[in-house]
N, C-alpha and C positions, 0 to 999 in steps of 0.2 A: 475270181476263183483264187482262194488262199493258196499260197505256196509255202512249203516248209523245207528248210535246208538244215542238214545236220552235217557239222564239220567235226573235226577231231578224230576222224576215223582214217584208216588207210586209203579210203576212197570217199567221194562226195555222194550223198544221196539227196535227190531232189524229188520231193513227193508232192504230187498234184491232188487234191481231195476235193470232190464235189461238195458244195454246201449241203446239197439235199442228202447226200450219202453220209456226210458227217452227222447232221442233225438227226437222221433217222436211226442213227445207232445210239444216241444219248437217251438215257432215261429221263423222267419227269424232274428229277432232282437236279441232273446235269444241265437240263435246258433252263431250269430256274437259276442256276449258276451263271449261265450264259447271259439271261436277262439282266441279273444283278451286275455283272461286268459292264454290260451295255449301258446301264444306268450310271455306274461309276465313272465311266469313260466318256459321258456326255452323248452318247449315241441314241439314248432313249430317255424320254423323261417319265416321271410319274404322271403326268397329265395326258399321256398318249392313251388313246381310246382303244379298249380291247373288245373285239366282237365276241358275240356268244360263241362258245366252243373254242375260244382262243386258249392259250396254254394254261393261264392261271385257272380259268373256269374248268378246263379239263382236269387239272389237278385237284381241284375241289370236288368234282364229281368222282374222281378216282378215291379219294379219302373217304367219302360219304359211302361209296360202295363198299369199301373195306370194313367200315363200321356195320353196315347193313348185313354183310355176310358173316360177321362174327358177332351178331346181336346176343347169342345164348351165352357168350363168355364174358359180357360186360358186368361190371360190378353194379349193384343197385345205385351206388353214387354216380357211376358214369351214365346209366340209364336216366336217371333224375336230371342230369345236367343236359343231356341231349333234349329231353322233353322240355326243360326249361327254355332252351334255345328255341325250339320249334314253336313254343306258345307265343313267343315275340311276334311271329308273322301270322 
């Protein structure tokens, strides 16, 4: 369990935060920052296998869902780009 200490106050604060509590309060961008930090510090490699519905997959699904919900405000160029990408598959 990570522990955080804050000094330079009139008193010491020792905070114990559960990893699950911490991560559940993070949004997808903050989780992505955590993943990038883990990679930079050698705790996670680019070769690590991500299961279906893992964080990067969930972020992709969130992004696609936002596009779908806002379909009617996309420009013609944006719609054409999406169609071009979809035709590749």
